[in-house]
C-alpha positions in Angstrom: -159.2 148.4 61.0 -160.1 148.9 64.6 -163.1 150.9 65.7 -161.2 153.9 67.0 -159.2 154.2 63.8 -162.4 154.0 61.8 -164.2 156.5 63.9 -161.2 158.9 63.8 -161.3 158.8 60.0 -165.1 159.3 59.9 -164.9 162.3 62.3 -162.0 164.0 60.4 -163.6 163.5 57.0 -167.0 164.8 58.3 -165.4 168.0 59.7 -163.3 168.5 56.6 -166.4 168.2 54.4 -168.2 170.6 56.7 -165.5 173.2 56.5 -164.4 172.8 52.9 -166.3 175.8 51.5 -165.8 178.1 54.5 -162.6 180.1 54.2 -163.0 181.3 57.8 -163.2 177.8 59.3 -160.2 176.5 61.1 -159.8 172.7 61.6 -158.1 171.8 64.8 -157.3 168.1 65.0 -155.5 166.6 68.1 -155.3 162.9 67.2 -153.1 162.2 70.2 -156.0 163.2 72.6 -158.8 162.6 70.0 -160.2 166.1 70.1 -161.5 167.5 66.8 -162.9 171.1 66.4 -164.0 173.5 63.8 -163.4 177.1 64.9 -164.4 180.4 63.2 -162.1 183.3 63.6 -162.8 186.4 61.5 -164.0 190.0 61.3 -167.1 191.3 59.7 -166.7 195.0 59.6 -166.0 195.9 63.3 -167.6 192.8 64.6 -165.4 189.9 65.8 -166.4 186.4 64.9 -164.9 183.9 67.2 -166.2 180.6 68.3 -166.4 176.8 68.1 -168.8 175.6 65.4 -168.4 172.0 66.3 -166.4 169.8 68.6 -166.3 166.0 68.4 -164.2 163.9 70.8 -163.4 160.2 70.8 -163.8 158.9 74.4 -163.8 155.2 75.3 -164.4 154.2 71.7 -167.4 156.5 71.3 -167.9 159.7 69.5 -168.9 162.5 71.9 -170.6 165.5 70.4 -169.3 168.2 72.8 -170.6 171.2 70.8 -172.7 171.8 67.8 -173.4 175.5 67.0 -174.8 174.6 63.5 -178.1 173.4 62.1 -176.6 170.0 61.1 -177.8 166.9 63.0 -174.3 165.7 63.8 -175.6 162.5 65.4 -177.6 161.5 62.3 -174.7 162.4 60.0 -172.3 160.4 62.1 -174.5 157.3 62.0 -175.0 157.7 58.2 -171.2 157.8 57.8 -170.7 154.5 59.7 -170.6 155.2 63.4 -172.7 152.8 65.5 -175.7 154.5 67.0 -174.9 153.3 70.5 -171.4 154.9 70.1 -172.8 158.4 69.6 -172.9 160.4 72.8 -174.6 163.8 73.2 -171.8 165.2 75.4 -173.4 168.7 75.5 -176.4 167.2 77.4 -176.3 166.5 81.1 -175.8 162.9 82.1 -179.4 162.6 83.4 -180.8 163.8 80.0 -178.4 161.4 78.1 -179.7 158.5 80.3 -183.4 159.5 79.5 -182.6 159.7 75.8 -180.9 156.3 75.8 -183.9 154.8 77.6 -186.3 156.2 75.1 -184.2 154.9 72.2 -183.9 151.4 73.7 -187.7 151.2 74.1 -188.4 151.9 70.4 
């Protein structure tokens, strides 16, 4: 199995596991463009709940964490599920911050 296929399966299973007990979660998987989201769309009394809980993209054979509005450490969870640490990108961080983080991790 090639790396992208493996990562695609890991990402999809992770998001399915995340959303399995949440009836308001909507899984949006675009495997052609490798975009994977969990959205929440609901009402609580007169208050509208709408937003992206998590977005993971596959870009250049890496898993990009584009959004994480949860308390889950998606990077750690991804690595535990089999994604190589160097292939996890914190896409929600600016390129300069990502470079600093990578430098710190390489020096450990």
